[in-house]
TORNU-378679 format. One record per atom (N, C-alpha, C): y, z, x negated. Coordinates in steps of 0.2 Angstrom, whole numbers, padded with zeros to 4 digits, always signed. Layout:
residues N
YZX...
//
This chain:
residues 172
+0037+0489-0527+0033+0492-0525+0039+0501-0524+0039+0504-0531+0043+0510-0530+0052+0507-0526+0054+0500-0530+0059+0503-0524+0059+0501-0516+0054+0499-0514+0052+0499-0507+0052+0508-0506+0047+0508-0508+0044+0517-0505+0054+0520-0505+0056+0520-0512+0063+0522-0511+0066+0521-0507+0068+0513-0505+0073+0512-0496+0068+0514-0495+0063+0516-0489+0059+0518-0485+0061+0525-0484+0061+0528-0490+0063+0537-0489+0071+0537-0488+0076+0536-0491+0082+0533-0491+0085+0534-0484+0081+0528-0478+0080+0524-0472+0079+0531-0468+0073+0536-0468+0070+0540-0465+0074+0544-0465+0076+0547-0471+0083+0552-0472+0089+0554-0470+0091+0545-0470+0097+0543-0463+0095+0544-0459+0090+0541-0456+0091+0543-0448+0089+0549-0443+0085+0552-0449+0085+0559-0449+0091+0563-0447+0097+0565-0455+0104+0566-0453+0105+0563-0447+0107+0556-0444+0111+0554-0437+0107+0558-0433+0102+0560-0433+0099+0560-0425+0099+0570-0424+0099+0572-0432+0101+0579-0430+0109+0578-0429+0114+0575-0432+0120+0573-0430+0123+0574-0423+0118+0571-0419+0117+0568-0415+0118+0574-0411+0112+0578-0410+0106+0583-0405+0113+0588-0407+0115+0587-0411+0120+0596-0415+0129+0596-0407+0127+0590-0408+0135+0587-0403+0133+0586-0399+0126+0586-0397+0124+0586-0388+0123+0592-0388+0121+0595-0389+0121+0601-0389+0127+0606-0388+0133+0604-0392+0139+0606-0391+0143+0607-0386+0142+0602-0383+0146+0598-0378+0142+0601-0372+0136+0602-0372+0132+0605-0366+0134+0614-0367+0137+0615-0373+0138+0623-0372+0145+0624-0368+0149+0617-0371+0156+0619-0369+0157+0616-0361+0151+0614-0360+0151+0613-0352+0149+0618-0347+0142+0624-0350+0143+0626-0348+0147+0632-0347+0150+0633-0353+0157+0638-0353+0161+0637-0348+0163+0631-0347+0168+0629-0341+0167+0631-0336+0159+0628-0332+0155+0629-0327+0156+0637-0325+0156+0641-0332+0155+0648-0329+0161+0650-0328+0167+0646-0331+0173+0649-0329+0177+0648-0323+0174+0642-0320+0177+0640-0316+0171+0644-0308+0166+0649-0311+0163+0652-0306+0165+0660-0306+0169+0659-0310+0173+0669-0311+0176+0668-0306+0177+0675-0303+0182+0677-0299+0188+0678-0300+0195+0676-0295+0200+0676-0299+0201+0682-0300+0206+0684-0304+0208+0691-0306+0215+0689-0307+0217+0697-0309+0224+0699-0311+0226+0702-0319+0228+0701-0323+0229+0705-0329+0236+0707-0329+0235+0715-0331+0242+0718-0330+0241+0723-0336+0248+0722-0341+0245+0725-0346+0242+0724-0352+0237+0719-0352+0233+0717-0353+0226+0719-0354+0224+0723-0347+0219+0725-0343+0218+0721-0338+0211+0718-0336+0210+0712-0332+0208+0717-0324+0212+0717-0318+0209+0719-0311+0206+0712-0309+0199+0716-0306+0197+0710-0303+0194+0711-0298+0194+0710-0292+0192+0714-0286+0184+0713-0285+0180+0720-0282+0172+0718-0284+0170+0724-0290+0173+0725-0291+0174+0727-0298+0177+0736-0299+0174+0740-0301+0172+0746-0302+0181+0748-0304+0183+0754-0303+0192+0756-0303+0190+0761-0307+0194+0763-0311+0196+0769-0317+0206+0769-0316+0207+0774-0313+0214+0774-0314+0216+0776-0319+0213+0777-0324+0215+0777-0331+0216+0771-0334+0213+0764-0331+0213+0759-0334+0221+0757-0334+0225+0759-0330+0230+0755-0330+0236+0761-0334+0239+0761-0338+0244+0764-0340+0252+0766-0338+0250+0768-0331+0257+0770-0325+0255+0773-0321+0259+0777-0320+0260+0784-0314+0260+0779-0309+0254+0781-0304+0253+0777-0295+0254+0782-0292+0257+0782-0285+0259+0784-0280+0251+0783-0276+0249+0788-0275+0243+0787-0269+0240+0790-0263+0239+0785-0259+0238+0787-0253+0232+0785-0250+0231+0789-0243+0222+0787-0242+0224+0781-0235+0219+0780-0233+0218+0777-0225+0210+0774-0223+0208+0774-0216+0203+0773-0215+0203+0767-0217+0195+0766-0218+0196+0758-0220+0192+0753-0214+0192+0748-0217+0193+0742-0213+0188+0740-0213+0184+0741-0221+0180+0732-0224+0172+0738-0224+0174+0744-0225+0169+0748-0227+0169+0754-0224+0165+0760-0225+0164+0765-0220+0169+0771-0225+0171+0775-0222+0175+0780-0226+0182+0780-0228+0184+0782-0232+0192+0782-0234+0194+0777-0239+0199+0771-0240+0203+0769-0244+0206+0772-0248+0207+0770-0254+0214+0774-0257+0218+0768-0260+0226+0767-0260+0231+0763-0261+0234+0767-0264+0232+0762-0274+0238+0762-0279+0241+0760-0278+0250+0764-0277+0256+0757-0277+0258+0759-0283+0259+0755-0286+0262+0754-0293+0269+0752-0291+0271+0750-0297+0279+0748-0298+0280+0742-0295+0278+0737-0297+0277+0730-0294+0270+0725-0293+0265+0730-0290+0259+0730-0285+0255+0737-0284+0251+0734-0279+0247+0738-0275+0238+0738-0277+0234+0743-0276+0228+0741-0278+0224+0745-0272+0219+0742-0268+0217+0747-0262+0210+0747-0264+0208+0752-0265+0201+0752-0269+0197+0758-0264+0191+0754-0263+0186+0756-0256+0179+0761-0259+0176+0763-0259+0169+0767-0259+0163+0765-0257+0162+0759-0262+0155+0756-0262+0148+0759-0267+0143+0759-0263+0140+0761-0264+0139+0770-0269+0146+0773-0270+0146+0776-0270+0152+0778-0275+0154+0770-0277+0161+0770-0284+0164+0770-0282+0171+0769-0283+0177+0767-0281+0177+0760-0284+0178+0757-0281+0179+0747-0283+0185+0745-0279+0185+0740-0284+0195+0736-0280+0190+0734-0274+0194+0733-0271+0194+0727-0263+0199+0726-0263+0206+0722-0266+0210+0721-0264+0217+0723-0269+0221+0716-0273+0228+0719-0278+0233+0713-0276+0236+0720-0271+0244+0713-0266+0252+0716-0271+0255+0712-0271+0262+0709-0273+0266+0706-0270+0270+0707-0269+0276+0705-0266+0282+0704-0270+0282+0706-0277+0289+0703-0279+0288+0700-0284+0294+0695-0288+0293+0690-0295+0293+0695-0299+0289+0700-0301+0289+0706-0309+0282+0702-0308+0277+0702-0306+0270+0701-0307+0271+0694-0305+0263+0690-0308+0262+0683-0309+0253+0684-0309+0253+0676-0304+0245+0676-0305+0241+0674-0311+0236+0673-0314+0233+0670-0321+0236+0664-0325+0238+0661-0317+0240+0653-0320+0248+0653-0320+0251+0657-0318+0258+0657-0320+0261+0658-0312+0258+0660-0308+0265+0659-0301+0265+0665-0298+0271+0665-0295+0273+0672-0293+0277+0671-0287+0277+0676-0284+0282+0676-0278+0290+0674-0278+0291+0671-0276+0297+0666-0276+0295+0659-0278+0290+0659-0280+0290+0651-0282+0288+0646-0276+0290+0640-0277+0286+0635-0270+0280+0634-0271+0279+0631-0264+0272+0630-0262+0271+0625-0265+0274+0619-0269+0273+0617-0273+0272+0616-0279+0273+0622-0283+0272+0626-0289+0264+0629-0288+0263+0632-0283+0257+0635-0281+0249+0629-0280+0254+0622-0277+0250+0616-0276+0248+0614-0285+0251+0616-0288+0251+0610-0294+0247+0613-0297+0247+0622-0298+0244+0626-0303+0235+0629-0298+0233+0629-0291+0228+0627-0288+0226+0621-0286+0229+0616-0283+0225+0611-0281+0227+0612-0272+0226+0606-0269+0225+0607-0262+0216+0611-0258+0214+0609-0261+0208+0614-0260+0210+0622-0256+0213+0622-0253+0211+0629-0247+0212+0630-0242+0213+0636-0241+0213+0634-0233+0215+0639-0230+0220+0637-0223+0225+0637-0222+0226+0641-0214+0227+0648-0214+0226+0652-0208+0233+0654-0205+0232+0658-0202+0239+0660-0194+0244+0655-0197+0245+0649-0198+0251+0644-0199+0255+0645-0205+0256+0652-0212+0258+0653-0218+0254+0655-0223+0245+0656-0221+0242+0662-0226+0240+0653-0229+0239+0653-0237+0235+0648-0241+0230+0651-0244+0224+0649-0242+0218+0654-0246+0215+0648-0252+0215+0650-0258+0206+0648-0262+0205+0656-0262+0195+0651-0263+0192+0655-0265+0186+0654-0271+0187+0659-0276+0183+0657-0281+0178+0662-0283+0171+0660-0284+0166+0666-0283+0167+0671-0276+0169+0677-0276+0170+0682-0273+0175+0687-0269+0180+0683-0275+0186+0684-0271+0190+0677-0269+0197+0679-0263+0200+0674-0261+0206+0674-0262+0209+0673-0264+0217+0671-0267+0221+0670-0261+0226+0675-0258+0231+0673-0252+0237+0671-0255+0241+0667-0253+0249+0667-0252+0251+0663-0247+0256+0669-0246+0260+0668-0239+0267+0665-0242+0267+0659-0238+0275+0654-0237+0275+0655-0233+0283+0655-0234+0287+0654-0227+0293+0651-0231+0295+0645-0228+0302+0641-0227+0299+0635-0235+0290+0636-0237+0290+0632-0245+0292+0639-0249+0291+0645-0247+0292+0649-0253+0288+0655-0254+0283+0657-0257+0279+0663-0257+0284+0668-0257+0280+0674-0251+0283+0676-0251+0277+0683-0250+0270+0682-0253+0268+0687-0253+0260+0685-0257+0257+0687-0263+0251+0686-0264+0245+0691-0263+0240+0690-0262+0234+0695-0263+0229+0690-0264+0225+0695-0266+0217+0695-0269+0212+0698-0268+0208+0698-0263+0203+0700-0259+0195+0698-0261+0194+0706-0262+0184+0703-0260+0181+0701-0254+0179+0696-0251+0174+0696-0250+0170+0698-0248+0170+0702-0240+0165+0705-0238+0157+0704-0235+0159+0698-0231+0154+0695-0229+0147+0690-0230
//
């Protein structure tokens, strides 16, 4: 009789431990899947000297530890005046949105800057497709646009070579 009771207790313990391990593994997989999904829904961004520059977020001139030339132009996408911060290897256009300086676009036209995924001006169209895939929209014959979140990542390509890269906040 005692042998049956001990066998039953050991069996139940093994089943409870196994079910617990299975549930823990399932929760970890769900968490990993949710993390991957949230990454894919995150907008494109530029990293420069350890700082992340994301169109649609507030801009602080102190965020980038480099001197910039600053100019102003009438805004095409918003009311008021846009500020253009021109750095050595890229430029940032900042618009006033709801009273805050907001990054509207980031543009680079030399091979000193590259995207987070490792694509730069002078790379080939094939390299762009290798890194970003074929889910792009082609406009004006040579502009290839990828959309992620509320940011468009555009590549200007001439003779299968990337000549410019731009991140732009989608405002529509």
